[in-house]
DSSP file (Angstrom, degrees, kcal/mol; ACC not computed):
  #  RESIDUE AA STRUCTURE BP1 BP2  ACC     N-H-->O    O-->H-N    N-H-->O    O-->H-N    TCO  KAPPA ALPHA  PHI   PSI    X-CA   Y-CA   Z-CA
    1    1 A M              0   0    0      0, 0.0     2,-0.2     0, 0.0     0, 0.0   0.000 360.0 360.0 360.0 139.5   75.7  103.9  109.8
    2    2 A S        -     0   0    0      1,-0.1     0, 0.0     2,-0.0     0, 0.0  -0.420 360.0-161.6 -69.3 139.1   78.3  106.5  108.6
    3    3 A Q        +     0   0    0     -2,-0.2    -1,-0.1     2,-0.1     2,-0.1   0.224  52.8 123.7-104.3  13.5   77.8  108.4  105.4
    4    4 A R        -     0   0    0      1,-0.0     2,-0.5     2,-0.0    -2,-0.0  -0.420  56.2-139.1 -71.2 151.0   81.5  109.3  105.2
    5    5 A I        -     0   0    0     -2,-0.1     2,-0.5     2,-0.0    60,-0.1  -0.962  13.8-161.9-110.5 125.4   83.5  108.4  102.1
    6    6 A Y        +     0   0    0     -2,-0.5     2,-0.3    59,-0.0    -2,-0.0  -0.932  23.4 156.5-106.4 126.6   87.0  107.1  102.8
    7    7 A S        +     0   0    0     -2,-0.5     2,-0.3    55,-0.0    58,-0.1  -0.999  24.8 174.4-151.3 141.7   89.2  107.2   99.8
    8    8 A R        +     0   0    0     -2,-0.3     2,-0.4    56,-0.1    99,-0.1  -0.746  18.2 156.5-151.1  99.8   93.0  107.3   99.0
    9    9 A C        -     0   0    0     -2,-0.3    54,-2.5    54,-0.2     2,-0.3  -0.789  25.0-158.3-129.3  86.1   93.8  107.0   95.3
   10   10 A W  E     -A   62   0A   0     95,-0.5    95,-2.0    -2,-0.4     2,-0.4  -0.489  11.0-170.7 -66.4 128.2   97.2  108.5   94.6
   11   11 A L  E     -AB  61 104A   0     50,-3.0    50,-2.3    -2,-0.3     2,-0.7  -0.956  21.1-150.6-120.3 139.3   97.7  109.5   91.0
   12   12 A H  E     -AB  60 103A   0     91,-2.9    91,-1.9    -2,-0.4     2,-0.3  -0.920  27.6-169.4-103.1 105.0  100.8  110.7   89.1
   13   13 A L  E     -AB  59 102A   0     46,-2.7    46,-2.1    -2,-0.7     2,-0.4  -0.732   7.9-175.4 -94.9 141.3   99.6  113.0   86.4
   14   14 A M  E     +AB  58 101A   0     87,-2.6    87,-2.7    -2,-0.3     2,-0.3  -0.998   9.2 160.9-135.1 142.4  101.6  114.3   83.6
   15   15 A W  E     -A   57   0A   0     42,-1.7    42,-3.0    -2,-0.4     2,-0.3  -0.976  19.8-143.4-152.2 162.4  100.8  116.8   80.9
   16   16 A A  E     -A   56   0A   0     83,-0.3    81,-3.1    -2,-0.3    40,-0.3  -0.792  24.3 -96.2-125.8 165.3  102.7  119.0   78.5
   17   17 A T  B >   -D   96   0B   0     38,-2.0     3,-2.6    79,-0.3    79,-0.3  -0.245  67.9 -68.4 -69.8 164.5  102.6  122.4   76.8
   18   18 A V  G >  S-     0   0    0     77,-1.8     3,-1.7     1,-0.3    -1,-0.2  -0.387 125.1  -1.7 -62.8 132.3  101.2  122.6   73.3
   19   19 A E  G 3  S-     0   0    0      1,-0.3    -1,-0.3    -3,-0.1    -2,-0.1   0.697 119.0 -85.5  56.0  24.3  103.5  120.8   71.0
   20   20 A Q  G <  S-     0   0    0     -3,-2.6    -1,-0.3     1,-0.2    -2,-0.2   0.823  70.8-179.7  46.4  40.2  105.7  120.2   74.0
   21   21 A Q    <   -     0   0    0     -3,-1.7     2,-1.4     1,-0.1    -4,-0.2  -0.459  29.4-132.9 -65.2 136.1  107.3  123.6   73.5
   22   22 A K        +     0   0    0      1,-0.2    33,-0.2    -2,-0.2    -1,-0.1  -0.609  65.4 120.8 -90.4  78.8  110.0  124.5   76.1
   23   23 A Y        +     0   0    0     -2,-1.4     2,-0.8    31,-1.0    -1,-0.2   0.206  29.3 110.0-131.7  18.9  108.8  127.9   76.9
   24   24 A I        -     0   0    0     30,-1.8    32,-0.1    -3,-0.2    66,-0.1  -0.875  63.4-142.8 -87.9 106.1  108.1  127.9   80.7
   25   25 A E     >  -     0   0    0     -2,-0.8     4,-2.2    64,-0.2     3,-0.5  -0.339  21.2-106.3 -69.1 149.5  110.9  130.0   82.1
   26   26 A P  H  > S+     0   0    0      0, 0.0     4,-1.4     0, 0.0    -1,-0.1   0.856 119.9  47.5 -40.9 -49.9  112.5  129.1   85.5
   27   27 A D  H  > S+     0   0    0      1,-0.2     4,-1.4     2,-0.2     5,-0.1   0.892 112.4  50.1 -64.1 -39.5  110.8  131.9   87.4
   28   28 A A  H  > S+     0   0    0     -3,-0.5     4,-2.8     1,-0.2    -1,-0.2   0.826 102.9  62.0 -66.2 -34.2  107.4  131.0   85.9
   29   29 A R  H  X S+     0   0    0     -4,-2.2     4,-2.4     1,-0.2    -1,-0.2   0.912 104.1  46.5 -62.6 -44.9  107.9  127.4   86.8
   30   30 A G  H  X S+     0   0    0     -4,-1.4     4,-2.5     2,-0.2    -1,-0.2   0.880 113.3  50.1 -65.5 -38.5  108.0  128.2   90.5
   31   31 A K  H  X S+     0   0    0     -4,-1.4     4,-2.7     2,-0.2    -2,-0.2   0.930 111.5  46.9 -58.3 -49.5  105.0  130.4   90.2
   32   32 A I  H  X S+     0   0    0     -4,-2.8     4,-2.6     2,-0.2    -2,-0.2   0.917 112.2  50.9 -61.9 -44.7  103.0  127.9   88.4
   33   33 A S  H  X S+     0   0    0     -4,-2.4     4,-1.8    -5,-0.2    -2,-0.2   0.931 111.8  48.2 -59.6 -46.6  104.0  125.2   90.9
   34   34 A D  H  X S+     0   0    0     -4,-2.5     4,-2.6     1,-0.2    -2,-0.2   0.906 111.3  49.6 -57.9 -42.5  102.9  127.4   93.8
   35   35 A Y  H  X S+     0   0    0     -4,-2.7     4,-3.1     2,-0.2     5,-0.3   0.883 106.3  56.0 -70.3 -36.1   99.6  128.2   92.1
   36   36 A L  H  X S+     0   0    0     -4,-2.6     4,-2.1     1,-0.2    -1,-0.2   0.908 111.2  43.5 -56.2 -42.9   98.9  124.5   91.5
   37   37 A L  H  X S+     0   0    0     -4,-1.8     4,-2.2     2,-0.2    -2,-0.2   0.919 116.5  47.9 -70.2 -43.4   99.3  123.8   95.2
   38   38 A E  H  X S+     0   0    0     -4,-2.6     4,-2.2     2,-0.2    -2,-0.2   0.936 113.9  44.9 -65.4 -47.2   97.3  126.9   96.2
   39   39 A Y  H  X S+     0   0    0     -4,-3.1     4,-2.0     2,-0.2    -1,-0.2   0.904 112.4  52.8 -66.4 -42.7   94.4  126.2   93.8
   40   40 A S  H  <>S+     0   0    0     -4,-2.1     5,-3.1    -5,-0.3    -1,-0.2   0.946 109.9  48.0 -58.6 -45.4   94.3  122.5   94.8
   41   41 A S  H ><5S+     0   0    0     -4,-2.2     3,-1.5     1,-0.2    -1,-0.2   0.902 108.8  53.4 -63.8 -39.5   94.0  123.4   98.4
   42   42 A L  H 3<5S+     0   0    0     -4,-2.2    -1,-0.2     1,-0.3    -2,-0.2   0.883 112.4  45.5 -64.1 -33.9   91.2  126.0   97.7
   43   43 A K  T 3<5S-     0   0    0     -4,-2.0    -1,-0.3    -5,-0.1    -2,-0.2   0.280 118.1-114.6 -91.9  10.9   89.3  123.1   95.9
   44   44 A E  T < 5 +     0   0    0     -3,-1.5     2,-0.5     1,-0.2    -3,-0.2   0.897  69.1 143.2  55.7  44.6   90.1  120.7   98.7
   45   45 A I      < -     0   0    0     -5,-3.1     2,-1.1    -6,-0.1    -1,-0.2  -0.971  50.2-132.9-111.7 123.5   92.2  118.6   96.5
   46   46 A F        -     0   0    0     -2,-0.5    16,-2.8    16,-0.5     2,-0.7  -0.681  25.8-179.1 -85.3 106.2   95.2  117.1   98.3
   47   47 A M  E     -C   61   0A   0     -2,-1.1    14,-0.2    14,-0.2     3,-0.1  -0.915   7.5-174.9-102.2 115.2   98.3  117.6   96.1
   48   48 A A  E     -     0   0A   0     12,-2.0     2,-0.3    -2,-0.7    13,-0.2   0.807  66.2 -14.4 -79.4 -28.5  101.3  116.1   97.8
   49   49 A A  E     -C   60   0A   0     11,-1.5    11,-3.1     2,-0.0     2,-0.3  -0.988  56.1-173.8-167.8 156.6  103.8  117.3   95.3
   50   50 A N  E     -C   59   0A   0     -2,-0.3     2,-0.4     9,-0.2     9,-0.2  -0.982   8.4-157.6-154.2 162.5  104.3  118.8   91.8
   51   51 A F  E     -C   58   0A   0      7,-2.4     7,-2.3    -2,-0.3     2,-0.6  -0.962   5.2-161.7-144.4 124.2  107.1  119.6   89.4
   52   52 A V  E     -C   57   0A   0     -2,-0.4     5,-0.2     5,-0.2     2,-0.2  -0.935  15.1-179.9-111.1 120.0  106.9  122.2   86.5
   53   53 A Y        -     0   0    0      3,-2.9     3,-0.1    -2,-0.6    68,-0.0  -0.416  47.9 -83.2-107.1-175.4  109.5  121.9   83.9
   54   54 A S  S    S+     0   0    0      1,-0.2   -30,-1.8    -2,-0.2   -31,-1.0   0.796 124.2  11.3 -62.8 -30.1  110.0  124.0   80.7
   55   55 A N  S    S+     0   0    0    -33,-0.2   -38,-2.0   -32,-0.1     2,-0.3   0.316 126.6  26.5-136.8  10.5  107.5  121.9   78.7
   56   56 A H  E     -A   16   0A   0    -40,-0.3    -3,-2.9   -32,-0.1     2,-0.3  -0.981  58.9-131.5-161.3 176.5  105.5  119.7   81.1
   57   57 A V  E     -AC  15  52A   0    -42,-3.0   -42,-1.7    -2,-0.3     2,-0.4  -0.975   4.3-155.7-139.1 149.3  104.2  119.1   84.6
   58   58 A H  E     -AC  14  51A   0     -7,-2.3    -7,-2.4    -2,-0.3     2,-0.4  -0.966  16.9-175.2-119.3 136.8  104.2  116.3   87.1
   59   59 A V  E     -AC  13  50A   0    -46,-2.1   -46,-2.7    -2,-0.4     2,-0.7  -0.994  15.8-162.5-138.7 133.1  101.5  116.2   89.8
   60   60 A L  E     +AC  12  49A   0    -11,-3.1   -12,-2.0    -2,-0.4   -11,-1.5  -0.942  32.6 160.6-113.0 110.1  101.1  113.7   92.7
   61   61 A V  E     -AC  11  47A   0    -50,-2.3   -50,-3.0    -2,-0.7     2,-0.7  -0.951  46.3-122.3-136.3 149.1   97.6  114.1   93.9
   62   62 A D  E     -A   10   0A   0    -16,-2.8   -16,-0.5    -2,-0.3   -52,-0.2  -0.818  39.7-126.1 -85.0 112.6   95.0  112.2   95.9
   63   63 A L        -     0   0    0    -54,-2.5   -54,-0.2    -2,-0.7     6,-0.1  -0.445  22.1-131.3 -62.5 111.1   92.0  111.8   93.6
   64   64 A P    >   -     0   0    0      0, 0.0     3,-1.8     0, 0.0     8,-0.1  -0.369  14.3-123.6 -63.5 146.1   88.9  113.1   95.4
   65   65 A A  T 3  S+     0   0    0      1,-0.3    -2,-0.1   -60,-0.1   -59,-0.0   0.696 107.7  60.8 -65.9 -21.3   86.0  110.7   95.2
   66   66 A E  T 3  S+     0   0    0      2,-0.0     2,-0.3     0, 0.0    -1,-0.3   0.449 100.4  65.1 -91.0   1.4   83.7  113.3   93.6
   67   67 A Y  S <  S-     0   0    0     -3,-1.8     2,-0.2     4,-0.0     3,-0.0  -0.900  70.1-136.8-119.8 152.0   86.0  113.7   90.5
   68   68 A T     >  -     0   0    0     -2,-0.3     4,-2.4     1,-0.1     5,-0.2  -0.531  37.5-106.3 -85.2 170.8   87.0  111.4   87.6
   69   69 A I  H  > S+     0   0    0      2,-0.2     4,-2.5     1,-0.2     5,-0.2   0.931 123.0  49.8 -61.7 -48.2   90.6  111.5   86.6
   70   70 A D  H  > S+     0   0    0      2,-0.2     4,-2.9     1,-0.2     5,-0.2   0.908 110.2  49.5 -52.7 -50.9   89.6  113.4   83.4
   71   71 A E  H  > S+     0   0    0      1,-0.2     4,-2.4     2,-0.2    -1,-0.2   0.946 112.9  47.2 -57.2 -51.8   87.6  116.0   85.4
   72   72 A L  H  X S+     0   0    0     -4,-2.4     4,-2.2     2,-0.2    -2,-0.2   0.924 113.1  47.0 -59.9 -48.9   90.4  116.6   87.8
   73   73 A T  H  X S+     0   0    0     -4,-2.5     4,-3.1     1,-0.2     5,-0.3   0.931 112.3  49.8 -58.6 -49.1   93.1  116.9   85.2
   74   74 A K  H  X S+     0   0    0     -4,-2.9     4,-2.6     1,-0.2     5,-0.2   0.868 109.9  51.6 -62.1 -35.3   91.0  119.3   83.1
   75   75 A L  H  X S+     0   0    0     -4,-2.4     4,-2.6    -5,-0.2     5,-0.3   0.951 114.4  42.5 -58.8 -51.6   90.3  121.4   86.2
   76   76 A L  H  X S+     0   0    0     -4,-2.2     4,-2.5     2,-0.2     5,-0.3   0.962 119.4  44.0 -67.7 -51.7   94.0  121.7   87.1
   77   77 A K  H  X S+     0   0    0     -4,-3.1     4,-2.3     1,-0.2     5,-0.2   0.947 116.2  45.1 -57.6 -50.4   95.1  122.3   83.5
   78   78 A G  H  X S+     0   0    0     -4,-2.6     4,-2.2    -5,-0.3    -1,-0.2   0.909 114.9  46.9 -64.8 -42.5   92.4  124.7   82.6
   79   79 A R  H  X S+     0   0    0     -4,-2.6     4,-2.2    -5,-0.2    -1,-0.2   0.903 114.0  47.2 -66.2 -41.7   92.7  126.8   85.7
   80   80 A T  H  X S+     0   0    0     -4,-2.5     4,-2.9    -5,-0.3    -1,-0.2   0.909 111.3  50.9 -66.8 -39.8   96.5  127.0   85.6
   81   81 A A  H  X S+     0   0    0     -4,-2.3     4,-2.4    -5,-0.3    13,-0.2   0.943 113.3  46.0 -63.0 -47.1   96.5  128.0   81.8
   82   82 A N  H  X S+     0   0    0     -4,-2.2     4,-3.1    -5,-0.2    -1,-0.2   0.895 112.9  49.9 -61.1 -39.8   94.0  130.7   82.6
   83   83 A W  H  X S+     0   0    0     -4,-2.2     4,-2.0     2,-0.2    -2,-0.2   0.916 109.3  51.7 -66.0 -45.8   96.0  131.9   85.6
   84   84 A V  H  <>S+     0   0    0     -4,-2.9     5,-2.2     2,-0.2     6,-0.4   0.952 114.9  42.7 -50.7 -55.2   99.2  132.0   83.5
   85   85 A N  H ><5S+     0   0    0     -4,-2.4     3,-1.2     1,-0.2    -2,-0.2   0.905 112.8  51.8 -61.8 -46.9   97.5  134.1   80.9
   86   86 A E  H 3<5S+     0   0    0     -4,-3.1    -1,-0.2     1,-0.3    -2,-0.2   0.841 115.8  41.7 -61.8 -30.4   95.7  136.4   83.4
   87   87 A N  T 3<5S-     0   0    0     -4,-2.0    -1,-0.3    -5,-0.2    -2,-0.2   0.342 106.1-129.9-100.5   8.7   99.0  137.1   85.2
   88   88 A R  T < 5 +     0   0    0     -3,-1.2    -3,-0.2     1,-0.1    -4,-0.1   0.893  50.3 154.9  49.7  50.6  101.0  137.4   81.9
   89   89 A L      < +     0   0    0     -5,-2.2     2,-0.3    -6,-0.1   -64,-0.2   0.673  62.7  49.8 -83.3 -12.0  103.7  135.1   82.9
   90   90 A M  S    S-     0   0    0     -6,-0.4     4,-0.1     2,-0.1   -66,-0.1  -0.914  76.6-134.6-121.8 149.4  104.5  134.4   79.3
   91   91 A T  S    S+     0   0    0     -2,-0.3     2,-0.3     2,-0.1    -1,-0.1   0.778  95.0  43.7 -69.8 -26.2  105.1  136.8   76.3
   92   92 A M  S    S-     0   0    0      1,-0.1    -2,-0.1    -3,-0.0     2,-0.1  -0.732 109.4 -75.4-115.1 164.3  102.8  134.6   74.1
   93   93 A R        -     0   0    0     -2,-0.3     2,-0.3     1,-0.1    -2,-0.1  -0.428  53.2-137.3 -61.3 131.2   99.4  133.0   74.9
   94   94 A F        +     0   0    0    -13,-0.2     2,-0.3    -2,-0.1    -9,-0.2  -0.745  31.3 158.0 -98.0 137.7   99.9  130.0   77.0
   95   95 A A        -     0   0    0     -2,-0.3   -77,-1.8   -77,-0.1     2,-0.2  -0.993  31.1-132.1-155.1 150.5   98.2  126.6   76.7
   96   96 A W  B     -D   17   0B   0     -2,-0.3   -79,-0.3   -79,-0.3   -40,-0.0  -0.654  38.6-100.1 -91.3 158.2   98.6  123.0   77.6
   97   97 A E        -     0   0    0    -81,-3.1   -79,-0.1    -2,-0.2    -1,-0.1  -0.350  35.3-112.7 -67.8 161.5   98.2  120.2   75.1
   98   98 A S  S    S+     0   0    0    -83,-0.1    -1,-0.1   -81,-0.0     2,-0.0   0.761  89.8  67.8 -68.7 -26.2   94.8  118.4   75.2
   99   99 A G        +     0   0    0    -83,-0.1   -83,-0.3     2,-0.0     2,-0.3  -0.188  55.3 178.4 -88.2 177.9   96.1  115.1   76.4
  100  100 A F        -     0   0    0    -85,-0.1     2,-0.4    -2,-0.0   -85,-0.2  -0.949  22.5-125.2-165.6 171.0   97.6  113.8   79.6
  101  101 A A  E     -B   14   0A   0    -87,-2.7   -87,-2.6    -2,-0.3     2,-0.4  -0.957  18.3-167.6-125.5 146.5   98.8  110.7   81.3
  102  102 A A  E     -B   13   0A   0     -2,-0.4     2,-0.4   -89,-0.2   -89,-0.2  -0.983   5.5-177.4-141.9 123.4   97.7  109.3   84.6
  103  103 A F  E     -B   12   0A   0    -91,-1.9   -91,-2.9    -2,-0.4     2,-0.1  -0.958  26.3-119.1-123.2 134.2   99.4  106.6   86.5
  104  104 A S  E     -B   11   0A   0     -2,-0.4     2,-0.4   -93,-0.2   -93,-0.2  -0.440  24.1-160.0 -69.8 147.4   98.4  104.9   89.8
  105  105 A V        -     0   0    0    -95,-2.0   -95,-0.5    -2,-0.1     2,-0.1  -0.991  10.1-139.0-132.8 123.1  100.8  105.2   92.7
  106  106 A S    >>  -     0   0    0     -2,-0.4     3,-1.8     1,-0.1     4,-0.7  -0.470  25.4-113.2 -81.3 156.5  100.6  102.8   95.6
  107  107 A Q  G >4 S+     0   0    0      1,-0.3     3,-1.1     2,-0.2     4,-0.4   0.877 118.1  57.7 -55.6 -40.0  101.1  104.1   99.2
  108  108 A S  G 34 S+     0   0    0      1,-0.2    -1,-0.3     2,-0.1     4,-0.2   0.670 108.3  45.6 -66.2 -15.6  104.3  102.2   99.4
  109  109 A S  G <> S+     0   0    0     -3,-1.8     4,-2.3     1,-0.1    -1,-0.2   0.416  84.1 101.7-102.2  -2.4  105.7  104.1   96.4
  110  110 A F  H <X S+     0   0    0     -3,-1.1     4,-2.1    -4,-0.7     5,-0.1   0.900  83.2  42.0 -46.9 -57.3  104.5  107.5   97.6
  111  111 A E  H  > S+     0   0    0     -4,-0.4     4,-2.1     1,-0.2    -1,-0.2   0.809 112.3  56.3 -66.5 -31.0  107.9  108.8   98.9
  112  112 A E  H  > S+     0   0    0     -3,-0.2     4,-2.0     2,-0.2    -1,-0.2   0.911 107.2  48.7 -68.2 -42.8  109.7  107.3   95.9
  113  113 A V  H  X S+     0   0    0     -4,-2.3     4,-2.4     2,-0.2    -2,-0.2   0.924 108.7  53.2 -59.9 -47.1  107.5  109.3   93.5
  114  114 A K  H  X S+     0   0    0     -4,-2.1     4,-1.9     1,-0.2    -2,-0.2   0.907 109.5  48.9 -52.3 -45.2  108.1  112.4   95.5
  115  115 A K  H  X S+     0   0    0     -4,-2.1     4,-1.1     2,-0.2    -1,-0.2   0.871 107.0  56.4 -63.2 -37.5  111.8  111.9   95.2
  116  116 A Y  H >< S+     0   0    0     -4,-2.0     3,-0.7     1,-0.2    -2,-0.2   0.927 107.7  48.7 -55.7 -48.6  111.4  111.3   91.4
  117  117 A F  H >< S+     0   0    0     -4,-2.4     3,-1.3     1,-0.2     4,-0.3   0.871 107.0  54.6 -56.1 -43.0  109.8  114.7   91.2
  118  118 A A  H 3< S+     0   0    0     -4,-1.9    -1,-0.2     1,-0.3     3,-0.2   0.704 109.1  49.2 -72.9 -18.3  112.5  116.4   93.2
  119  119 A N  T <X S+     0   0    0     -4,-1.1     4,-2.6    -3,-0.7    -1,-0.3   0.217  75.3 110.5-100.8  13.5  115.2  115.0   90.7
  120  120 A Q  H <> S+     0   0    0     -3,-1.3     4,-2.6     1,-0.2     5,-0.2   0.902  71.1  57.9 -61.0 -44.2  113.5  116.0   87.5
  121  121 A N  H  4 S+     0   0    0     -4,-0.3    -1,-0.2    -3,-0.2     4,-0.2   0.913 112.6  41.7 -47.3 -49.3  116.0  118.7   86.7
  122  122 A E  H >4 S+     0   0    0     -3,-0.3     3,-1.3     1,-0.2     4,-0.4   0.922 112.6  55.2 -68.8 -42.8  118.8  116.1   86.7
  123  123 A Y  H >X S+     0   0    0     -4,-2.6     4,-1.6     1,-0.3     3,-1.4   0.892 105.8  50.8 -52.9 -45.4  116.6  113.6   84.9
  124  124 A H  T 3< S+     0   0    0     -4,-2.6    -1,-0.3     1,-0.3    -2,-0.2   0.378  89.9  75.1 -83.9   7.7  115.9  115.9   82.0
  125  125 A R  T <4 S+     0   0    0     -3,-1.3    -1,-0.3    -4,-0.2    -2,-0.2   0.688 113.5  27.7 -79.0 -21.2  119.5  116.7   81.4
  126  126 A K  T <4 S+     0   0    0     -3,-1.4     2,-0.4    -4,-0.4    -2,-0.2   0.670 124.2  38.4-109.5 -29.6  119.5  113.1   79.8
  127  127 A R     <  -     0   0    0     -4,-1.6    -1,-0.2     4,-0.0     2,-0.1  -0.960  69.7-128.5-133.7 146.1  116.0  112.5   78.6
  128  128 A S     >  -     0   0    0     -2,-0.4     4,-2.1    -3,-0.1     5,-0.1  -0.277  34.3-106.6 -76.8 169.2  113.2  114.4   76.9
  129  129 A Y  H  > S+     0   0    0      2,-0.2     4,-3.1     1,-0.2     5,-0.2   0.928 122.0  55.5 -61.8 -44.2  109.7  114.6   78.1
  130  130 A Q  H  > S+     0   0    0      1,-0.2     4,-2.6     2,-0.2    -1,-0.2   0.909 108.8  46.6 -58.9 -46.2  108.7  112.3   75.2
  131  131 A E  H  > S+     0   0    0      2,-0.2     4,-2.1     1,-0.2    -1,-0.2   0.878 113.0  50.1 -59.8 -40.2  111.2  109.6   76.3
  132  132 A E  H  X S+     0   0    0     -4,-2.1     4,-2.0     2,-0.2    -2,-0.2   0.942 111.4  47.8 -62.7 -49.0  110.1  109.9   79.9
  133  133 A L  H  X S+     0   0    0     -4,-3.1     4,-2.8     1,-0.2    -2,-0.2   0.926 111.3  51.3 -57.9 -48.1  106.4  109.6   78.8
  134  134 A E  H  X S+     0   0    0     -4,-2.6     4,-2.7     1,-0.2    -1,-0.2   0.887 107.1  53.2 -57.4 -40.3  107.3  106.5   76.7
  135  135 A A  H  X S+     0   0    0     -4,-2.1     4,-2.6     2,-0.2    -1,-0.2   0.900 109.8  47.8 -64.9 -36.4  109.1  104.9   79.5
  136  136 A F  H  X S+     0   0    0     -4,-2.0     4,-2.5     2,-0.2    -2,-0.2   0.933 110.7  51.9 -67.0 -43.5  106.0  105.3   81.8
  137  137 A L  H  <>S+     0   0    0     -4,-2.8     5,-3.5     1,-0.2    -2,-0.2   0.915 112.7  45.0 -57.7 -42.8  103.8  103.9   79.2
  138  138 A S  H ><5S+     0   0    0     -4,-2.7     3,-1.3     3,-0.2    -1,-0.2   0.919 111.5  52.0 -66.5 -44.1  106.0  100.9   78.7
  139  139 A A  H 3<5S+     0   0    0     -4,-2.6    -2,-0.2     1,-0.3    -1,-0.2   0.870 115.5  41.7 -60.6 -38.4  106.3  100.4   82.5
  140  140 A Y  T 3<5S-     0   0    0     -4,-2.5    -1,-0.3    -5,-0.2    -2,-0.2   0.330 113.0-120.2 -94.4   9.0  102.6  100.5   82.9
  141  141 A K  T < 5 +     0   0    0     -3,-1.3     2,-0.5     1,-0.2    -3,-0.2   0.892  54.3 160.0  54.6  48.2  102.0   98.4   79.8
  142  142 A I      < -     0   0    0     -5,-3.5     2,-0.3    -6,-0.2    -1,-0.2  -0.892  43.6-121.4 -99.8 126.0   99.9  101.0   78.0
  143  143 A D        -     0   0    0     -2,-0.5    -5,-0.0     1,-0.1    -6,-0.0  -0.514  18.2-157.4 -67.6 127.0   99.7  100.6   74.3
  144  144 A Q              0   0    0     -2,-0.3    -1,-0.1     1,-0.2    -6,-0.0   0.437 360.0 360.0 -87.1  -2.6  101.1  103.7   72.6
  145  145 A H              0   0    0      0, 0.0    -1,-0.2     0, 0.0    -2,-0.0   0.453 360.0 360.0-108.5 360.0   99.4  103.2   69.3
């Protein structure tokens, strides 16, 4: 009998900077995005896509069987914040807020979510991160109180 574990659990993770401050500059966004992909690969975590904006991040990741959602998110957030500070990408000390949001993504919605990430710059010309988060919480019927 096989001892392999077969798993595919796509997650859309979102988290913000402390107090949702808009202080991630465009050049730093690309570097953080690249680092998220590189670090995930190093840890054998399949990250299909991510998007770093001025005050928050979106990640589309296949949850490895050996991690809880909380463990995975803390790993990604903690390591990227340390990397940003070690590489002095910001003039001030960088940190993410303590919370996060995690939403399940079906295989049939996978490409749609990737397109959503690709259109984030346009999306945020009209809506704030808080409005975006509230829309997801409502769509997933998550009580906000």
